[in-house]
C-alpha positions, 0 to 999 in steps of 0.5 A, a space after each residue: 751885471 755880468 753875462 753869467 748872471 744875465 743868463 741865469 736870470 733869463 733861464 730862471 724866468 723860462 722855467 714854466 716852459 716845457 721844452 729845453 729848446 725853448 728855455 735855451 731860446 729865452 736864456 739867449 734872449 736874456 743875453 742878446 743885448 750884450 751882442 753889441 759888446 762884440 764891438 770890443 773885437 774892433 778895439 776899445 774905442 768901438 766898445 766904449 762908443 757902441 756897447 749899450 747902444 747897438 743892441 740895447 734897445 728896441 731894435 735888438 728886442 725886435 730882432 731877438 723876439 723874431 729870431 726866438 719865434 722862428 725857432 721856438 716850439 711854444 712861440 707865443 710864450 717864448 716871444 713873451 718871455 724873450 721880450 721880458 728877459 731882454 728887458 730884464 737885462 736892460 733893467 739890470 744894466 741900468 742898475 748895476 753896470 756902473 756910472 757912465 753906462 747909459 742905455 740908448 733904447 731908441 737907437 738908431 732913431 734917437 740918441 736919447 740916453 736912459 740912465 739912473 743916478 744910483 747905478 752901482 759899480 759892476 764889481 759891487 756887493 749888490 751884484 755879488 749878492 744878486 749873482 750868489 742868490 741867482 746861482 743858488 736858485 738855479 741849483 735849487 731847480 734841480 730839487 724841484 724841476 730836475 734840471 739846472 742851468 747846466 742844461 743850456 750847455 749839455 743835457 747829459 752834464 745837467 743830468 749828472 749835476 741834477 743827480 748829484 744835487 738830488 743825492 746830496 740834498 734829497 738823499 735820492 739813491 743814497 746808499 750808505 756804506 756798512 
């Protein structure tokens, strides 16, 4: 699954949190496993050897949870949701990263692979459908929670997107021309 969908799924899981900061932390936790994708900067050989290895396991989950706890306001809820979204990322990768992309959850203590025979390709209709549904749910949050995924990047931009969606679909502040 692509990082945008991972981030959107994590952000959706964080909607019960009151603070924007905490929702962003949970969103980052949902993206954290892909930190091992930065091995691409060292070359393709390192990427194919270490992506889904270094941070796609219990070590990455612990580091992520500790970092989120240190920065969170609602610590216990953020840690729980961070662990949930971290592992949701792994589940999505097991399903939708394509054949040949195992997860080494127990690295560095074990190289035991986790994989699923039914993995679909990254560029599959399943991932496209999940991505579309997730994006639509993120936009729908403007109607219910008065915020969208855009809040991860900018509160001001999010306010504009939210205002636009609420005008369009709820007719808020809608002024008709005579």
